[in-house]
C-alpha positions, 0 to 999 in steps of 0.5 A: 716289782714283777710278780713272783710265782712260788708254791707251798710255804714259800709265799708266806716266808716271802711276806714274813721276810719282807720280800713281798707285801701281798699274797693273792690266790686265784681259785681254780675250778675243782680246787678246794682249800681248807683253813688248815692249808693256810694256818701254818703260814699265817703263824709264820707271818704273825711271829715275824710281826705281820698281821 
C-alpha cells in the first residue's frame, strides 16, 4: 500500500471506513493545532467502531 495524502476530515473517514489503518501527522514549524481540531474526527472513528 502506498501513502495517501488527504486533508481535513477525509483522513478520519478513511480510517472509519477501513480504507486506512493509521493516520500520521508531522508537525510543521509555526503550525499550532488544538484538541478541537481533531475532536469531530475522533467521534467519527469511534462511532464506526474504531478506537
